[in-house]
N, C-alpha and C positions, 0 to 999 in steps of 0.2 A: 503493495500498498506506501500510495506515497502522494500530500501535498505540495505545490506552488503555492507559492506565495508570491507576487509579486508585489514588490515595491514600484510606487506610482510617483512618487515625488522622482525632482532632481539632482535633492542629496542623491549619492548613493547608498553611506555610509553613516546620514542621517536619525534624525529623530523617529520617521518610519521605520525606519530598520533597526532600530534599537530592540523596534514596539515584536517588528518579526521575527527579531535574530530571541526575542524568548520565545515566542509561541514553534519557532523549532527547536533546542531545547526546549521544553515539555513532547511536544510531539516523538523523537532522540525515543523517549526518556517512555512513551508509551507505544516502543517498534514502529513506531509509521515515519518515513523519512521525508525529508521535503527538500526543495531549495527553492532559493531568493532568487527572481529572474528580472532584472532593475530595467524600466523603457527606457533608462537613460533619460539626455535632455537637453536632447537638438531637438527639433519644430517637432511635428507631427500630422502630419497629414488628416484630417479628418471625412467624415460619411459625406457623400456627395446626393443620396439619398434615387443613383444610378435605380439601383434592385441590379445590375448586371450579375451579380453575386446568384441569384436566385432563378436563373433561365437552370434550360435543361442543362447539362454540360459544363457547368460554372467549377470553378477548382477555389472558387476562393473569391477574394474582395478582389475588382480590377486596379488596387493599385498594392499591389501585389511586394511593397519593398521589404525590405530586411526585420521588419523589428516584427511585421506584422506576420511574417511567413515565420521567424523566431516563437515565438509568441502561442501562435496557432499552434505548433508541433507543440509547444507545452504544453496548453491546457489540452490538447487533444489525446496523451499522455498519463494526467495526470488525474486518482481519484476523485482527491477534492481540490480544494480550490480557497484561497483568499486574497483578496485582495486588501493590500495597504496606500493610506492613501493624508498627505496634508490636508489642511484646509488654508483655503484663499477663498478669500471674501465669502467662509461661510460654505461652501461648496469645493469640490475633487477641484488642481489643477487642469487646464485644457487639455495639457496633453495625455491625463491619464483615458481625462474622456473619451479623447479622437480616439484616440487605438480602441478605447475600450465599446463603443462608438460603429466600431467597425466588427471587430471581432466580434460580438452577438448576435448581429445580424448577417455576417458570413458564416459562417464557423458554428451556429446554432445546435445542431448537428452532434459538435464535439461536448457540449454542455449540460446542456437534458439531461434533468434527474443526478447530475453532479451538486454532492456537499459543497453547500460554500459560504463562505461571510467575509464580511471587510471591515476594518480598525482604518480607525482614524486619527492622527495626533493634529495638537492644537495647542497654541500657549498660552488661551487662555480662552474664547468661542468660540462659538460654530462648529459644533464637532456633531450636532445634534444632524444638523439640516443634510451632512459631507453623509455623515451614515446613513437618512435615509434614499438623501441622492442612489449610494448606491448597491441600495439593496437593491432595487428599485431595476436594475438588471439582471437577478437571480431568480427574483415571482414572475418576470414576465418569460421564464422557460423551466419556472416547474423545478428550480431545485432547490431541495431545502432547503433553509435556511437556520447557522448552526449558531447557537447564542450560550453567553457565559453569563456571571451574575451579572454583569452591569451592561450600558452602552456598551458598545466594545470601542471604547477610546483611550486614549494615552494624555500625556501635560504635558509641553514641556520648549524652550525654549532653543536647548539643544538637546544630542544625545543625556547629557549629564543630569540635565532637570529632568529627563524621561525615569534615567536610574536612582532617583527620587519618588518618585508618584508612584509607591509600593499596593497600593487600590489599582493603578492600569494595568503595570505588570500581574498581578494576582488575573485583573481582567483577562487579560491574552493566556493564561494558563492555565483558564479552567478551560478556554474557549478551544484550546487546545487537547485537550485530552474526553469537550466533549465532540469536536473531532470527530478524535482517533475513534471512544465509542460511538457513533455513528457504523463509523467503513466497517467498524469490525463488525454491528449489529448487526448491515444493509449483508460480508462479508457472506455469514454465519447461515441467518435468512434464505438467501440466494432469491428470491421468491423473481419475480414476473413484471417488469412494470408496468403504470395502469395501458391496460384498451386506448387511445389516443382519441378520438374523433374526429373527424375531417373539419380541419380548418373553419372559421365562417367568419368573413371583415365583414362588422355593418359600418357603412360609411355612413357620415349628418349632413342630412339636406332639408333644410327649409322648404 
């Protein structure tokens, strides 16, 4: 079993990395492997709504840049997913949303029903709205959202600050144990996935 930890911060070894590292260590104690994947700090192309990725025979997003290809490959092979984000004006940074918009739309078949969670770090405020924004990626793809003992957030302006947030770090450890429990439970049950209905799209018109 393995969990992909996506570092959505432009700072590779910053506050978000510190929170994800706490999760990674706790997963290891549960005999679940993990990998931290950093999206980098370069500009990221966003989705343009062309829907080419949904056409028959499409291999994915038409803008198949290296970041997109690498992330999709990692997500495809992961059993669980945790996305980490800093807080920018009470929301995730633009680069993270840009890549997630493309991945969750074009590579949905690799994500459906996989357990997922997000964690956020803020200096002081805006964590709850960022947390809410990221969870919506999971619920639209029927992904079980793994919870913890509190909303999944840490606080601090530097990694050293985050290490002093004892409640936040405990929340990360609890999240990791809950993720491991759900993955092991799913593996032990070996139940088939729910029978899907044919999707219905209702466009609202006057």
